N, CA, C and O of each residue as an XYZ file, in Angstrom:
720
protein
N     -12.080      8.972     11.872
C     -12.120      7.520     11.875
C     -12.269      7.049     13.324
O     -11.616      7.567     14.230
N     -13.115      6.085     13.518
C     -13.342      5.550     14.852
C     -12.206      4.627     15.257
O     -11.529      4.044     14.410
N     -12.005      4.504     16.561
C     -10.928      3.671     17.093
C     -11.087      2.213     16.668
O     -10.097      1.554     16.351
N     -12.307      1.705     16.658
C     -12.543      0.306     16.259
C     -12.172      0.095     14.792
O     -11.629     -0.949     14.434
N     -12.464      1.082     13.945
C     -12.124      0.990     12.527
C     -10.606      1.020     12.335
O     -10.067      0.268     11.524
N      -9.918      1.892     13.082
C      -8.455      1.952     13.015
C      -7.849      0.634     13.481
O      -6.926      0.120     12.849
N      -8.359      0.082     14.578
C      -7.850     -1.200     15.081
C      -8.037     -2.297     14.043
O      -7.147     -3.124     13.845
N      -9.191     -2.309     13.381
C      -9.456     -3.305     12.340
C      -8.458     -3.173     11.183
O      -7.934     -4.178     10.702
N      -8.198     -1.955     10.741
C      -7.234     -1.733      9.664
C      -5.834     -2.179     10.080
O      -5.141     -2.857      9.321
N      -5.425     -1.797     11.282
C      -4.093     -2.165     11.771
C      -3.935     -3.677     11.881
O      -2.914     -4.232     11.473
N      -4.941     -4.336     12.428
C      -4.856     -5.794     12.579
C      -4.913     -6.506     11.229
O      -4.264     -7.537     11.048
N      -5.681     -5.969     10.279
C      -5.727     -6.602      8.952
C      -4.369     -6.479      8.261
O      -3.926     -7.417      7.598
N      -3.706     -5.332      8.411
C      -2.353     -5.170      7.855
C      -1.382     -6.109      8.559
O      -0.585     -6.792      7.917
N      -1.459     -6.134      9.880
C      -0.563     -6.954     10.698
C      -0.691     -8.428     10.341
O       0.302     -9.156     10.310
N      -1.925     -8.865     10.071
C      -2.154    -10.267      9.687
C      -1.427    -10.604      8.390
O      -0.899    -11.706      8.245
N      -1.397     -9.670      7.453
C      -0.687     -9.902      6.192
C       0.817    -10.076      6.420
O       1.474    -10.827      5.699
N       1.354     -9.386      7.415
C       2.787     -9.479      7.691
C       3.146    -10.709      8.511
O       4.227    -11.273      8.341
N       2.255    -11.127      9.393
C       2.589    -12.211     10.315
C       1.935    -13.537      9.976
O       2.402    -14.591     10.408
N       0.848    -13.490      9.199
C       0.043    -14.674      8.878
C      -0.623    -15.254     10.137
O      -1.221    -16.329     10.091
N      -0.514    -14.533     11.253
C      -1.119    -15.024     12.494
C      -2.179    -14.060     13.022
O      -3.009    -14.447     13.845
N      -2.161    -12.826     12.566
C      -3.181    -11.842     12.918
C      -3.434    -11.707     14.396
O      -2.525    -11.394     15.165
N      -4.668    -11.942     14.797
C      -5.109    -11.754     16.177
C      -4.332    -12.611     17.172
O      -4.229    -12.235     18.340
N      -3.784    -13.748     16.751
C      -3.087    -14.625     17.688
C      -1.890    -13.935     18.331
O      -1.578    -14.180     19.496
N      -1.220    -13.069     17.569
C      -0.115    -12.312     18.144
C      -0.616    -11.072     18.870
O       0.045    -10.581     19.785
N      -1.759    -10.570     18.478
C      -2.424     -9.499     19.188
C      -1.839     -8.110     18.983
O      -0.800     -7.916     18.353
N      -2.565     -7.164     19.547
C      -2.203     -5.752     19.415
C      -0.885     -5.430     20.080
O      -0.114     -4.621     19.563
N      -0.607     -6.051     21.223
C       0.621     -5.734     21.955
C       1.852     -6.031     21.111
O       2.773     -5.216     21.055
N       1.881     -7.184     20.455
C       3.022     -7.551     19.624
C       3.133     -6.641     18.407
O       4.238     -6.315     17.974
N       2.003     -6.233     17.859
C       1.996     -5.312     16.730
C       2.626     -3.978     17.134
O       3.425     -3.419     16.382
N       2.275     -3.469     18.307
C       2.827     -2.198     18.790
C       4.316     -2.336     19.065
O       5.091     -1.438     18.736
N       4.725     -3.446     19.664
C       6.152     -3.676     19.922
C       6.927     -3.694     18.614
O       8.008     -3.111     18.529
N       6.393     -4.352     17.599
C       7.048     -4.389     16.292
C       7.174     -2.984     15.705
O       8.212     -2.624     15.151
N       6.109     -2.199     15.833
C       6.139     -0.833     15.283
C       7.169      0.028     16.002
O       7.825      0.864     15.379
N       7.314     -0.168     17.299
C       8.268      0.637     18.072
C       9.712      0.194     17.858
O      10.623      1.021     17.867
N       9.923     -1.097     17.666
C      11.287     -1.594     17.485
C      11.726     -1.553     16.032
O      12.923     -1.580     15.747
N      10.778     -1.488     15.111
C      11.105     -1.393     13.692
C      11.702     -2.662     13.112
O      12.508     -2.592     12.184
N      11.318     -3.837     13.644
C      11.851     -5.105     13.113
C      11.562     -5.263     11.632
O      12.385     -5.807     10.896
N      10.412     -4.800     11.188
C      10.075     -4.798      9.770
C       9.711     -3.360      9.430
O       8.635     -2.890      9.799
N      10.592     -2.662      8.735
C      10.380     -1.229      8.524
C       9.123     -0.937      7.696
O       8.479      0.090      7.910
N       8.767     -1.810      6.767
C       7.565     -1.579      5.967
C       6.307     -1.711      6.837
O       5.394     -0.892      6.734
N       6.261     -2.722      7.677
C       5.123     -2.895      8.581
C       5.070     -1.753      9.591
O       3.992     -1.262      9.925
N       6.228     -1.337     10.072
C       6.303     -0.228     11.010
C       5.814      1.069     10.363
O       5.048      1.821     10.966
N       6.263      1.325      9.127
C       5.804      2.511      8.402
C       4.292      2.484      8.259
O       3.621      3.478      8.541
N       3.752      1.354      7.823
C       2.319      1.240      7.593
C       1.527      1.435      8.880
O       0.470      2.066      8.867
N       2.032      0.894     10.000
C       1.397      1.066     11.300
C       1.259      2.562     11.632
O       0.167      3.039     11.944
N       2.376      3.287     11.561
C       2.362      4.714     11.906
C       1.576      5.515     10.872
O       0.911      6.491     11.219
N       1.647      5.106      9.596
C       0.911      5.805      8.557
C      -0.591      5.700      8.797
O      -1.309      6.687      8.641
N      -1.072      4.526      9.170
C      -2.507      4.344      9.456
C      -2.938      5.263     10.599
O      -3.984      5.908     10.528
N      -2.125      5.317     11.649
C      -2.479      6.168     12.794
C      -2.443      7.635     12.383
O      -3.351      8.396     12.720
N      -1.399      8.039     11.655
C      -1.293      9.431     11.213
C      -2.470      9.810     10.315
O      -2.941     10.947     10.356
N      -2.946      8.866      9.506
C      -4.073      9.143      8.612
C      -5.392      9.265      9.364
O      -6.368      9.796      8.833
N      -5.420      8.778     10.592
C      -6.670      8.817     11.354
C      -6.657      9.826     12.499
O      -7.698     10.091     13.099
N      -5.484     10.396     12.811
C      -5.375     11.339     13.929
C      -4.977     12.717     13.439
O      -4.263     12.854     12.446
N      -5.436     13.723     14.133
C      -4.977     15.070     13.836
C      -3.546     15.233     14.315
O      -3.149     14.688     15.345
N      -2.800     15.978     13.564
C      -1.385     16.183     13.871
C      -1.202     16.859     15.229
O      -0.166     16.667     15.867
N      -2.167     17.636     15.684
C      -2.015     18.402     16.923
C      -2.180     17.563     18.184
O      -1.793     18.002     19.266
N      -2.739     16.377     18.066
C      -2.862     15.522     19.242
C      -1.504     14.868     19.521
O      -0.698     14.734     18.600
N      -1.232     14.461     20.749
C       0.059     13.822     21.040
C       0.311     12.575     20.188
O       1.406     12.407     19.650
N      -0.693     11.700     20.061
C      -0.524     10.497     19.251
C      -0.353     10.866     17.778
O       0.473     10.276     17.082
N      -1.123     11.829     17.309
C      -1.007     12.286     15.931
C       0.365     12.864     15.634
O       0.924     12.624     14.564
N       0.914     13.629     16.581
C       2.247     14.187     16.400
C       3.291     13.078     16.280
O       4.139     13.105     15.388
N       3.221     12.110     17.181
C       4.171     10.990     17.152
C       4.007     10.190     15.855
O       4.998      9.829     15.221
N       2.765      9.915     15.463
C       2.522      9.130     14.252
C       3.041      9.851     13.006
O       3.670      9.226     12.152
N       2.788     11.135     12.895
C       3.303     11.901     11.759
C       4.830     11.921     11.767
O       5.466     11.772     10.723
N       5.408     12.105     12.941
C       6.871     12.122     13.060
C       7.467     10.787     12.628
O       8.423     10.757     11.852
N       6.911      9.686     13.125
C       7.438      8.359     12.802
C       7.240      8.020     11.319
O       8.126      7.446     10.686
N       6.074      8.378     10.772
C       5.823      8.146      9.353
C       6.848      8.887      8.512
O       7.410      8.331      7.569
N       7.084     10.141      8.860
C       8.058     10.952      8.126
C       9.468     10.394      8.275
O      10.216     10.315      7.301
N       9.825     10.012      9.487
C      11.177      9.492      9.761
C      11.451      8.199      9.003
O      12.467      8.079      8.319
N      10.551      7.240      9.126
C      10.725      5.951      8.450
C      10.645      6.146      6.933
O      11.421      5.551      6.184
N       9.713      6.974      6.492
C       9.554      7.234      5.068
C      10.812      7.830      4.450
O      11.219      7.429      3.360
N      11.426      8.777      5.134
C      12.663      9.380      4.615
C      13.813      8.374      4.589
O      14.596      8.333      3.639
N      13.901      7.575      5.632
C      15.006      6.620      5.728
C      14.955      5.587      4.607
O      15.993      5.208      4.066
N      13.753      5.129      4.255
C      13.612      4.056      3.279
C      13.040      4.513      1.934
O      12.822      3.691      1.044
N      12.799      5.793      1.785
C      12.286      6.294      0.514
C      10.859      5.880      0.236
O      10.516      5.553     -0.901
N      10.020      5.891      1.261
C       8.608      5.546      1.091
C       7.807      6.842      1.148
O       7.779      7.515      2.178
N       7.161      7.185      0.049
C       6.363      8.402     -0.014
C       4.913      8.046     -0.312
O       4.505      7.921     -1.467
N       4.156      7.888      0.754
C       2.719      7.677      0.637
C       2.078      8.794      1.455
O       2.126      8.754      2.685
N       1.482      9.784      0.807
C       0.907     10.906      1.542
C      -0.153     10.453      2.548
O      -0.926      9.529      2.294
N      -0.162     11.127      3.686
C      -1.170     10.867      4.710
C      -2.550     11.092      4.086
O      -2.773     12.092      3.404
N      -3.458     10.172      4.318
C      -4.811     10.300      3.806
C      -5.065      9.612      2.470
O      -6.204      9.589      2.003
N      -4.033      9.053      1.847
C      -4.240      8.284      0.621
C      -5.228      7.160      0.929
O      -5.154      6.554      1.998
N      -6.140      6.877      0.022
C      -7.169      5.857      0.275
C      -6.592      4.468      0.024
O      -6.383      4.063     -1.120
N      -6.341      3.749      1.111
C      -5.791      2.396      1.044
C      -6.690      1.472      1.862
O      -6.979      1.747      3.026
N      -7.123      0.393      1.253
C      -8.030     -0.548      1.900
C      -7.355     -1.425      2.950
O      -6.186     -1.239      3.287
N      -8.119     -2.373      3.449
C      -7.670     -3.295      4.486
C      -6.582     -4.226      3.974
O      -6.456     -4.448      2.770
N      -5.801     -4.765      4.896
C      -4.817     -5.824      4.630
C      -3.834     -5.434      3.526
O      -3.611     -6.196      2.585
N      -3.266     -4.272      3.647
C      -2.280     -3.779      2.683
C      -0.917     -4.345      3.048
O      -0.584     -4.466      4.227
N      -0.126     -4.693      2.032
C       1.190     -5.290      2.284
C       2.238     -4.602      1.419
O       2.093     -4.502      0.200
N       3.289     -4.133      2.068
C       4.425     -3.538      1.374
C       5.587     -4.511      1.504
O       6.129     -4.688      2.595
N       5.972     -5.139      0.409
C       7.107     -6.054      0.419
C       8.382     -5.297      0.083
O       8.394     -4.500     -0.855
N       9.446     -5.529      0.825
C      10.728     -4.865      0.583
C      10.529     -3.362      0.436
O      10.913     -2.778     -0.578
N       9.935     -2.741      1.438
C       9.545     -1.335      1.362
C      10.704     -0.369      1.202
O      11.260      0.106      2.191
N      11.064     -0.082     -0.015
C      12.067      0.930     -0.304
C      11.769      1.503     -1.688
O      11.396      0.777     -2.610
N      11.941      2.801     -1.814
C      11.751      3.441     -3.107
C      10.329      3.400     -3.616
O      10.100      3.062     -4.777
N       9.365      3.738     -2.769
C       7.957      3.691     -3.150
C       7.402      5.109     -3.181
O       7.501      5.840     -2.196
N       6.816      5.499     -4.319
C       6.215      6.819     -4.468
C       4.789      6.619     -4.967
O       4.566      6.077     -6.050
N       3.826      7.066     -4.159
C       2.416      6.915     -4.514
C       1.753      8.283     -4.448
O       1.867      8.986     -3.444
N       1.066      8.656     -5.508
C       0.338      9.913     -5.560
C      -0.766      9.896     -4.505
O      -1.418      8.870     -4.312
N      -0.979     11.006     -3.829
C      -1.952     11.095     -2.745
C      -3.392     10.888     -3.153
O      -4.229     10.597     -2.298
N      -3.714     11.028     -4.436
C      -5.087     10.825     -4.908
C      -5.351      9.399     -5.370
O      -6.446      9.090     -5.841
N      -4.365      8.537     -5.241
C      -4.512      7.136     -5.626
C      -5.503      6.440     -4.703
O      -5.587      6.756     -3.516
N      -6.247      5.497     -5.254
C      -7.151      4.662     -4.466
C      -6.683      3.216     -4.615
O      -6.527      2.712     -5.727
N      -6.462      2.557     -3.471
C      -5.997      1.171     -3.456
C      -7.013      0.340     -2.681
O      -7.409      0.716     -1.578
N      -7.434     -0.775     -3.244
C      -8.442     -1.629     -2.623
C      -7.896     -2.508     -1.507
O      -6.780     -2.305     -1.027
N      -8.694     -3.482     -1.103
C      -8.348     -4.406     -0.020
C      -7.406     -5.502     -0.504
O      -7.406     -5.865     -1.680
N      -6.610     -6.018      0.415
C      -5.719     -7.165      0.181
C      -4.750     -6.960     -0.977
O      -4.510     -7.879     -1.760
N      -4.206     -5.782     -1.084
C      -3.253     -5.488     -2.155
C      -1.829     -5.618     -1.637
O      -1.551     -5.355     -0.468
N      -0.932     -6.028     -2.527
C       0.490     -6.163     -2.209
C       1.288     -5.361     -3.217
O       1.056     -5.444     -4.423
N       2.239     -4.578     -2.704
C       3.119     -3.830     -3.581
C       4.564     -4.189     -3.252
O       4.874     -4.638     -2.149
N       5.436     -3.982     -4.227
C       6.852     -4.305     -4.067
C       7.692     -3.040     -4.166
O       7.175     -1.941     -4.362
N       8.980     -3.220     -4.026
C       9.918     -2.107     -4.013
C       9.980     -1.372     -5.351
O       9.661     -1.922     -6.405
N      10.400     -0.116     -5.270
C      10.598      0.745     -6.439
C       9.338      0.892     -7.289
O       9.380      0.819     -8.517
N       8.227      1.099     -6.606
C       6.938      1.323     -7.263
C       6.704      2.819     -7.394
O       6.972      3.585     -6.468
N       6.198      3.228     -8.555
C       5.780      4.614     -8.746
C       4.363      4.621     -9.277
O       4.064      4.020    -10.308
N       3.493      5.313     -8.553
C       2.136      5.560     -9.027
C       2.036      7.069     -9.145
O       1.888      7.777     -8.149
N       2.118      7.550    -10.376
C       2.222      8.983    -10.571
C       1.139      9.561    -11.436
O       0.375      8.854    -12.093
N       1.099     10.897    -11.411
C       0.142     11.620    -12.233
C       0.586     13.069    -12.347
O       0.884     13.712    -11.340
N       0.631     13.576    -13.551
C       0.889     15.001    -13.767
C      -0.404     15.791    -13.837
O      -0.401     17.015    -13.706
N      -1.514     15.084    -14.044
C      -2.807     15.739    -14.233
C      -3.732     15.579    -13.038
O      -4.885     16.007    -13.096
N      -3.257     14.972    -11.955
C      -4.076     14.805    -10.755
C      -5.053     13.656    -10.809
O      -5.971     13.584     -9.991
N      -4.872     12.748    -11.761
C      -5.768     11.598    -11.875
C      -4.951     10.307    -11.882
O      -4.775      9.691    -12.933
N      -4.454      9.895    -10.716
C      -3.627      8.688    -10.672
C      -4.463      7.412    -10.732
O      -5.685      7.454    -10.878
N      -3.785      6.297    -10.618
C      -4.401      4.972    -10.746
C      -5.453      4.706     -9.677
O      -5.416      5.247     -8.571
N      -6.388      3.850    -10.061
C      -7.362      3.285     -9.138
C      -7.141      1.782     -9.174
O      -7.254      1.151    -10.224
N      -6.830      1.228     -8.038
C      -6.422     -0.168     -7.950
C      -7.497     -0.952     -7.211
O      -7.932     -0.549     -6.132
N      -7.922     -2.063     -7.783
C      -8.972     -2.894     -7.205
C      -8.486     -3.725     -6.030
O      -7.421     -3.468     -5.469
N      -9.279     -4.723     -5.662
C      -8.976     -5.619     -4.541
C      -8.104     -6.785     -4.995
O      -8.146     -7.184     -6.159
N      -7.327     -7.321     -4.084
C      -6.509     -8.521     -4.312
C      -5.534     -8.361     -5.477
O      -5.361     -9.280     -6.277
N      -4.910     -7.215     -5.568
C      -3.982     -6.922     -6.657
C      -2.554     -7.082     -6.163
O      -2.220     -6.677     -5.049
N      -1.707     -7.682     -7.011
C      -0.272     -7.781     -6.744
C       0.458     -6.908     -7.751
O       0.226     -7.006     -8.956
N       1.345     -6.051     -7.247
C       2.163     -5.207     -8.115
C       3.623     -5.517     -7.808
O       4.081     -5.312     -6.684
N       4.346     -6.007     -8.795
C       5.733     -6.415     -8.648
C       6.698     -5.244     -8.529
O       6.286     -4.085     -8.552
N       7.993     -5.556     -8.403
C       9.012     -4.508     -8.255
C       9.243     -3.732     -9.545
O       9.015     -4.228    -10.648
N       9.706     -2.488     -9.365
C      10.065     -1.602    -10.484
C       8.915     -1.342    -11.440
O       9.125     -1.270    -12.651
N       7.717     -1.201    -10.923
C       6.539     -0.951    -11.749
C       6.190      0.532    -11.710
O       6.310      1.181    -10.671
N       5.761      1.058    -12.846
C       5.250      2.425    -12.945
C       3.813      2.374    -13.426
O       3.519      1.770    -14.458
N       2.928      2.999    -12.687
C       1.536      3.167    -13.113
C       1.388      4.638    -13.473
O       1.522      5.509    -12.614
N       1.113      4.914    -14.742
C       1.158      6.274    -15.239
C      -0.248      6.788    -15.514
O      -1.011      6.184    -16.267
N      -0.572      7.900    -14.897
C      -1.826      8.624    -15.074
C      -3.053      7.809    -14.698
O      -3.002      6.954    -13.814
N      -4.140      8.084    -15.372
C      -5.468      7.600    -15.005
C      -5.705      6.187    -15.536
O      -6.367      6.005    -16.558
N      -5.157      5.181    -14.833
C      -5.387      3.795    -15.219
C      -6.181      3.095    -14.117
O      -6.100      3.454    -12.942
N      -6.937      2.102    -14.525
C      -7.715      1.303    -13.574
C      -7.145     -0.105    -13.610
O      -7.019     -0.712    -14.674
N      -6.802     -0.615    -12.437
C      -6.306     -1.979    -12.299
C      -7.448     -2.780    -11.677
O      -7.865     -2.497    -10.553
N      -7.947     -3.761    -12.392
C      -9.099     -4.543    -11.940
C      -8.779     -5.476    -10.782
O      -7.612     -5.710    -10.466
N      -9.806     -5.997    -10.162
C      -9.659     -6.935     -9.051
C      -8.871     -8.172     -9.487
O      -8.993     -8.622    -10.626
N      -8.081     -8.706     -8.595
C      -7.311     -9.940     -8.791
C      -6.273     -9.842     -9.909
O      -5.827    -10.869    -10.422
N      -5.888     -8.643    -10.290
C      -4.886     -8.471    -11.345
C      -3.488     -8.624    -10.764
O      -3.262     -8.428     -9.570
N      -2.558     -8.982    -11.645
C      -1.145     -9.093    -11.275
C      -0.348     -8.305    -12.297
O      -0.579     -8.402    -13.503
N       0.596     -7.523    -11.789
C       1.450     -6.742    -12.674
C       2.884     -7.170    -12.406
O       3.380     -7.046    -11.286
N       3.545     -7.674    -13.438
C       4.887     -8.225    -13.318
C       5.956     -7.161    -13.166
O       5.723     -5.978    -13.415
N       7.128     -7.602    -12.753
C       8.268     -6.726    -12.503
C       8.621     -5.906    -13.730
O       8.635     -6.411    -14.852
N       8.904     -4.635    -13.496
C       9.367     -3.759    -14.551
C       8.312     -3.253    -15.512
O       8.646     -2.597    -16.498
N       7.061     -3.539    -15.254
C       5.998     -3.116    -16.166
C       5.765     -1.605    -16.071
O       5.894     -1.004    -15.004
N       5.426     -1.023    -17.192
C       5.004      0.370    -17.254
C       3.560      0.353    -17.743
O       3.290      0.087    -18.914
N       2.645      0.640    -16.835
C       1.219      0.520    -17.125
C       0.676      1.878    -17.560
O       0.658      2.828    -16.778
N       0.233      1.960    -18.813
C      -0.324      3.197    -19.361
C      -1.781      3.021    -19.792
O      -2.441      3.990    -20.168
N      -2.284      1.772    -19.735
C      -3.681      1.479    -20.082
C      -4.287      0.624    -18.972
O      -3.569     -0.004    -18.193
N      -5.600      0.609    -18.912
C      -6.307     -0.179    -17.899
C      -5.941     -1.660    -18.003
O      -5.711     -2.191    -19.089
N      -5.894     -2.307    -16.832
C      -5.682     -3.755    -16.750
C      -6.986     -4.350    -16.210
O      -7.399     -4.010    -15.102
N      -7.635     -5.225    -16.967
C      -8.917     -5.768    -16.507
C      -8.747     -6.720    -15.320
O      -7.639     -7.149    -14.996
N      -9.858     -7.031    -14.694
C      -9.866     -7.973    -13.576
C      -9.320     -9.323    -14.018
O      -9.512     -9.732    -15.162
N      -8.643    -10.009    -13.113
C      -8.132    -11.363    -13.307
C      -7.077    -11.479    -14.406
O      -6.867    -12.565    -14.946
N      -6.420    -10.390    -14.740
C      -5.418    -10.411    -15.803
C      -4.014    -10.300    -15.212
O      -3.832     -9.781    -14.110
N      -3.037    -10.788    -15.951
C      -1.626    -10.627    -15.618
C      -0.997     -9.809    -16.731
O      -1.118    -10.146    -17.909
N      -0.319     -8.725    -16.346
C       0.291     -7.836    -17.333
C       1.782     -7.704    -17.059
O       2.208     -7.653    -15.905
N       2.579     -7.650    -18.134
C       4.030     -7.500    -18.032
C       4.515     -6.608    -19.169
O       3.801     -6.388    -20.147
N       5.725     -6.102    -19.030
C       6.394     -5.415    -20.122
C       6.309     -3.912    -20.076
O       5.686     -3.319    -19.196
N       6.973     -3.303    -21.082
C       7.031     -1.859    -21.208
C       6.751     -1.503    -22.669
O       7.624     -1.685    -23.518
N       5.570     -1.007    -22.977
C       4.422     -0.807    -22.103
C       3.773     -2.141    -21.736
O       3.908     -3.135    -22.449
N       3.077     -2.137    -20.624
C       2.482     -3.388    -20.132
C       1.455     -3.931    -21.109
O       0.641     -3.194    -21.665
N       1.517     -5.242    -21.301
C       0.527     -5.922    -22.122
C       0.025     -7.141    -21.349
O       0.739     -7.711    -20.524
N      -1.193     -7.519    -21.628
C      -1.809     -8.637    -20.913
C      -1.319     -9.943    -21.520
O      -1.413    -10.163    -22.727
N      -0.789    -10.813    -20.643
C      -0.332    -12.125    -21.131
C      -1.270    -13.238    -20.698
O      -1.322    -14.292    -21.332
N      -2.014    -13.009    -19.617
C      -2.970    -14.008    -19.130
C      -4.225    -13.268    -18.703
O      -4.152    -12.273    -17.982
N      -5.355    -13.744    -19.140
C      -6.625    -13.202    -18.684
C      -7.530    -14.361    -18.352
O      -7.973    -15.099    -19.231
N      -7.803    -14.512    -17.052
C      -8.653    -15.608    -16.599
C     -10.067    -15.095    -16.426
O     -10.277    -13.941    -16.055
N     -11.016    -15.938    -16.690
C     -12.402    -15.571    -16.465
C     -12.758    -15.859    -15.023
O     -12.192    -16.758    -14.400
N     -13.692    -15.099    -14.498
C     -14.127    -15.314    -13.126
C     -14.941    -16.580    -13.048
O     -15.677    -16.915    -13.976
N     -14.810    -17.293    -11.928
C     -15.564    -18.536    -11.736
C     -16.907    -18.245    -11.133
O     -17.689    -19.166    -10.895
């Protein structure tokens, strides 16, 4: 990954956390990551770097170490190299387990106690602009469409179409909006 691409990913994530993006700049983002004022943002910062650097480089070693340290402390398990798009947001980052083969689109938000799992190696594929509430389980090979919302406590075992809101165990669609 090129440095410009990594910077773009980091700033897009940072903008989701601060709502100010470039105005606070890279320096403030790095200070936040080092001080750990927001552990989820700090984890994501180091995770992005670890996903783009080899472990043997000095920066890669530090990034892997910090990702592992923060991840263990707060129970965040997102394997290095998982495909996650721009402007990712982890709200209340604790108790998060995501399968390494998961694909997550741009502008997605996840909440605490999320599990995206797979016993067969085919985990969820999540579209753009998706919100996933707390205590949600995405089981096996499901596709979550763009602009979908998944309510708290849902267990998703079937695909959720674009622009839909799903809740319950098993998850069922309660609102499906058409695209404009």
